[in-house]
N, C-alpha and C positions, 0 to 999 in steps of 0.2 A: 307842471309836472307831467311827464310823458305817461301815456296810458299804461305802458308796460314797464315803467321804471321800477327797479327792484332795490331793496335794501341789501346790506352785506350778507344776509342770511338767505337771499333768494326769494323773499316774499314780495309780491307785487304791491307797491304802495297804494295804488288806486283801490285795490281790493281790501287792503288793510284799513284804509280810511273809512270805507263803507261799513266794514265790520265794527269798527269802533263807534261809528255813528249809530248803528242799529243797536248794538249791545248797550251803549250809553243811554239811548232813549228807553230801552226796556228796563234798565236798572235804576233809573234816576229816582223813582218814587221810593226805592228802598232806603234812600238816604235823605230824601226830602219829600215825605208823604206818609208812608206807613210808619217810618221812624224819622228822627231828626238828627242830622249830623252837625255837631258843633265843631267848628274849625278855628284854630288859633295859629297864627304865624304864617299864613299863606303868602304874605307879601314877600317873604324870602324867596319864593319860587321865581318871581319875575326878574330877580337880580342875578340869577345863576347863569353861567355860560351854557352854550348849546350842547356841549358834550363833556365827557369825563366827570360826571357827577354820579355819586353813589348814594342812594337813599337806604338807610338801615332802619329797620323797624321791628318792634315786637310783633308777634303773629297770633291771630285768634281764630281765623277760618282759612280754608284753602284759597277761596276765590274772592269773597266779599271785600277783604282788606285791600287787595290790589285794585279791584274795580273802583272802590271809593277813592283811591289815590289817583287813578286816571281822571276821575271827575274833578277832584280838587286841583290837580296840576293844570289841567286844561282850562278850568274856570279862572284860575289865577293868571295864566298866560293871556287870557282874554280881558284882563283888567278887573276882575272881581276880587274883592278882598274878603277872605274868610266867608265865602258864600258860593253856593252852586245853584243859585237862583237863575232860572231861565236857561234852558239847555242849548241855547244858540251857540255856546262855546264849542259844542260838539261838531259844528260844521267844518271847522278847520283844526282838527286835533293835532297834537304833536305826534309825529309818526316815528321819531327815533327815541321812543320810550319803551323800555324793556323791563321785564321782571324775571328773577331767577326762580325756577320751580323744579321739583323732582320730575324726571322724565316719566316715571311710571304713573304719576298723578295726571300729567298732561295727556296721556294716552288712554285714560280710563273713561271713554265715552265721547259722544259727539261734541258736547259743550266744551269740555276741556281742550279738545283738538281745535275748536274754533278760537278759544282764548289763546291757545298756543300760537296760532297764526297771527293773532292781534298783537303779540309782543313777548312771548315767552322765550327765555334762554333756558332750555331744558338740560338738566344735568343728572348724572347718576349719583345718588347719595352713597357716601362711603361707609355709613354706619347703619343703614337700615334699608331693607328691600322686601317688598311683599309682606309687610307686617312682622318681619323677623330682624333681629339684630345681626349685622354682618360686619366684616372688617375687610375692606378692599381698598386698593390703591386709587388715588385720584386720577381721573382720566385727563391727560394733557389737552385733549380736544375740548373738554369742558372748560378748563382754565382759559384756553385760547378763545373760546366763544364769548366768555364774559369780558375778556379784554377787547374783543372785536366790538361788542356792544357798547362798552365805555368809550371807545374811540369814535363810535358813530353818534352816541347820544347819552341818555340818562338810563341808569339801571337801578331798579328797586330790588333789595334783597332782604331776607329775613334770616339773620345770622344764627338764630337758634336752630333753624332747620326743622321746627316742629311747632304745632299750635299749643302745646302744653306749656304753661307759664313756668318761669324760673329755671328752665333748662339752661345749661352752659352755652356760651357763645362758641360757635365753631371756629377753630383757629384759621381755617381756610380763608375766612373773610378778612382777617388781619393780614394774611399773606397777599391777598389781592390788593389790599390798600397799600401795602409797602411797595409792591411791584409796579402798580399803575399810578400811584399818587393822585387819586381823584379828590375832588371836593366831597367830603363826607357829611351828609345832612341827616341827622337823627329824626325819627318820627315816633311818637308814642300814641297808640290807639287804645280805645276802650269801648265797651258796649257791644262790640260785634259778636262776641261769644254769647251774649244774652239775646241778641236779635236774631241770629241765624243758627242753622245746624252747623256741624263741624265743617262741611264742605263749603258753607257760605252760599248755598243755593236756595234752600227752603227757609222761609220765614217762620220762626218758631214763636216769636212774641212781637207784638206791635207796641208802639208808643214808647220805645226805648230811646233814651238820649245817648247817641253814639258820640264819641269825641275823637278828634285827630289834632294833635299838637305837632307842628313843624318847628323844629328848633334851629338855632343858628349853627352853621357848619362847625364841626369839631376842629380844634387846634391840634394838629398832628405833626410831629417832627418825623418825616418819612425816613430820614437817614438814621436818626439816633433812638427813636422809640422802638422798643422791642415788640415782638408779636404779643407777648404777655401784657405789655403796657397798653397796646392798642385794644386788645380784648377787654381789659378793664375799663378803658374809656367808653367802649361800646356798651358794656353792661350798665354803667351809670347813665349814659346818654339815653338809652331806650328803657331805662328804669327796670332792668331785670337783674341788677346786682343783688346778691343774697341779702344785703342790708335792707332792701325794700320789703322783704318778707315780714319784718317786724311790725309793719303797720297794717297788714292784711291777715285776718284769722286763717290759719292753715285749713281748718275744717270747712270754711267757706269755699276755698279753692278746690278742695277735694270733692265737695258736693257738686260744684258746678261742672267739674271735669267729668264726673260720673254720669251726670245728666246728659252731657253732650254725647257720651259713648252709647248709652242704652236706650234713650227715648227716640221715637220716630215722630217726626213733625210734618205737618201738612200746611199748605197755604190756608 
């Protein structure tokens, strides 16, 4: 790899590699130390092609979710099965790994800007901005950037577009799937909301068992499945379909969300 070789977004790969190494080393104990990350299905990762793979997941914090996925994916590619033991896998990380995030979130401070360089495909949300509900058109450049990332490698997206559970799947994800025909790999996470603050930066409780389940790729008929069909498949796959609400007390969800909003946590 040339010293100044760049990816399609103009990021220098040598610099990106070192950012991932350093951030990975700094965050490893958050998932294997202060807390424990239970992984299931990571063997699926090794059998995926090098590009045009879309990971879809429920969302619990702004940053901890995706950082954990960077750890799990790279560990799996290095031969580990359902384990992130021994951070040697960070020495040669997958550099064509991206995640979709709100542009305003990735500009809010130095750490988000560093994370953005490490792999963000930043987009303008069409339904919310600066804490207020909005209604604006999708930017074609945002759609183009997601397509560019898929052509280059793997993309992680959180199709609900929010860390609040049980919110509807955004139809834009289904449109991206129909247009680009990627392999769609569902992921279900849990425990991150209890471990970290909403941003996923501060540890609010230790000794939490976090979990990440990587499921088999979805069966999608790209030509005949409607956007509605794909949305429903995504809801079931990441366990955010309304039917799942029956097994979780609503008052428990509301209490947890309120704690996330109001309490200030320290290391």
